[in-house]
N, C-alpha and C positions, 0 to 999 in steps of 0.2 A: 339778320345775322347770316353770315356766310361761313361755310366750313371748307377747309382745304387740307389735304393730306401732305405732310412734310416728313423729311427725315433729318434727324440731328445725330448722325453717327460718329461724330468726333468732338473733342473738346473745343477745337477751333471753331467748328460750325456752331456750337452752342453759344460761344462768346460772341461771334458775329451776329447770330440771330437775336440775342438779347439786346445788343447795341442797336440793331435796326428797329426792333419792336419798341424799344425805349424812347425813340424819337417821336412816337405818336401819342397824343393825349387821348387815348381811347382804351377800352378794355379788350383784352385778349385772353383766351383760355386755351390751355393745351389738354387734350383728353387722350388718355392711354388706358384702355380697358375701363375699369370703374373709378379711375383716379382723374380728378379735374384739378389743374393747378393754374396759377397766374403765369401767363407766358413771359412776363417781365421778371420773373424770379429765377435767377440762375441756380440757386440751391434747389428749388422745386423741380426744375427740369432734370437735374442730376438724380432726383429720387425716382424718375421714371425709367422704364425699360427702353433704352435708346436704340436697341437692336431692331426694333419694330417701328413701322410707320406710326406717326402721331397725328392726331387731328388738331388743327388750329381753328378756333372759333373766333371770328372777327365780328365784334358786336356793333360796330359803327358802319352802317351801309354806305355812308358817303365817302369812305376811304378804301373800300374793298379793292377797286381796280389798282389804286396806287400801291397798296400793300402787296397785292398779288405780283405786280411787276417787280417790286423791291425784293421779294422773297423767291424769285424765279430759280435761284440756285438750290433752294431747299425743297422744292416741290417734287413729288413722286414722279418718276419718269415712266 
Protein backbone atom coordinates (compact mmCIF):
# COMPACT_ATOMS: atom_id res chain seq x y z
CA UNK A 1 0.00 0.00 0.00
CA UNK A 2 1.19 3.49 -0.86
CA UNK A 3 -0.04 6.75 0.70
CA UNK A 4 0.15 10.16 -0.95
CA UNK A 5 -1.13 13.53 0.23
CA UNK A 6 -3.56 15.33 -2.07
CA UNK A 7 -5.77 18.40 -2.01
CA UNK A 8 -9.35 18.50 -3.24
CA UNK A 9 -10.21 22.13 -2.58
CA UNK A 10 -12.91 22.69 -5.22
CA UNK A 11 -15.99 20.95 -6.57
CA UNK A 12 -14.38 20.60 -10.00
CA UNK A 13 -11.29 18.96 -8.49
CA UNK A 14 -13.46 16.45 -6.62
CA UNK A 15 -15.40 15.53 -9.78
CA UNK A 16 -12.21 15.17 -11.83
CA UNK A 17 -10.57 13.12 -9.06
CA UNK A 18 -13.51 10.69 -8.79
CA UNK A 19 -13.58 10.25 -12.59
CA UNK A 20 -9.83 9.48 -12.67
CA UNK A 21 -9.91 7.07 -9.73
CA UNK A 22 -13.04 5.36 -11.08
CA UNK A 23 -11.09 4.16 -14.13
CA UNK A 24 -9.04 1.79 -11.97
CA UNK A 25 -10.33 -1.59 -10.82
CA UNK A 26 -8.56 -1.29 -7.46
CA UNK A 27 -9.32 -0.11 -3.94
CA UNK A 28 -8.54 3.43 -2.82
CA UNK A 29 -9.26 5.08 0.52
CA UNK A 30 -9.19 8.73 1.54
CA UNK A 31 -8.13 9.44 5.12
CA UNK A 32 -8.87 12.73 6.87
CA UNK A 33 -8.25 12.65 10.60
CA UNK A 34 -10.13 9.66 11.99
CA UNK A 35 -12.39 9.31 8.94
CA UNK A 36 -11.69 6.77 6.20
CA UNK A 37 -13.90 6.75 3.11
CA UNK A 38 -13.93 5.07 -0.30
CA UNK A 39 -12.09 7.38 -2.71
CA UNK A 40 -14.58 6.52 -5.47
CA UNK A 41 -17.52 7.90 -3.43
CA UNK A 42 -18.24 11.50 -4.38
CA UNK A 43 -20.72 11.81 -1.50
CA UNK A 44 -18.14 10.43 0.93
CA UNK A 45 -15.54 12.93 -0.25
CA UNK A 46 -17.91 15.84 0.35
CA UNK A 47 -18.36 14.64 3.94
CA UNK A 48 -14.66 15.34 4.61
CA UNK A 49 -13.00 18.64 5.53
CA UNK A 50 -11.65 19.59 2.09
CA UNK A 51 -9.81 22.67 3.34
CA UNK A 52 -7.03 20.41 4.65
CA UNK A 53 -4.76 17.93 2.86
CA UNK A 54 -6.15 14.40 2.57
CA UNK A 55 -4.23 11.14 2.43
CA UNK A 56 -4.95 8.80 -0.47
CA UNK A 57 -4.20 5.12 0.20
CA UNK A 58 -3.52 3.11 -2.95
CA UNK A 59 -3.97 -0.58 -2.11
CA UNK A 60 -2.69 -2.06 -5.40
CA UNK A 61 1.11 -1.72 -5.57
CA UNK A 62 1.18 -2.60 -9.26
CA UNK A 63 -0.55 0.65 -10.29
CA UNK A 64 1.07 3.10 -7.85
CA UNK A 65 3.28 4.82 -10.44
CA UNK A 66 0.46 5.12 -12.97
CA UNK A 67 -1.95 6.56 -10.39
CA UNK A 68 0.64 8.99 -9.06
CA UNK A 69 1.30 10.42 -12.51
CA UNK A 70 -2.45 10.62 -13.29
CA UNK A 71 -3.03 12.53 -10.05
CA UNK A 72 -0.10 14.94 -10.36
CA UNK A 73 -2.47 17.95 -10.35
CA UNK A 74 -3.86 16.90 -6.96
CA UNK A 75 -0.61 16.24 -5.10
CA UNK A 76 0.59 18.52 -2.34
CA UNK A 77 3.18 20.94 -3.64
